[in-house]
C-alpha angles and dihedrals in degrees: 000000000000116000121240093206104035117062100182143351135199128185131203106200094188092057095027091229121149115200116202127188115200124218099216099048101021086223125141125222130187118215114202130217096018109161118230091243091056090051091048091051090047092051092051096041113120092218106035096184092055093047090047093051093047103038109022116021099070098019103070135043112255143180135198113248118218109244115249127207094231095074 
């Protein structure tokens, strides 16, 4: 099911960094130390926004990434 709040995600398993792009702001955030199993559960979650809010948003350190023009 597509998310209404999350536009796109990418995951780097070697660095355990989850990148999330938000629909409303268009901003990208990187969440650090996200285990592969958490990302797998997030990917398969029926309601991604709810899973994100409960299991990722306040559970991992994050930083806003400056948008680049390369996409």
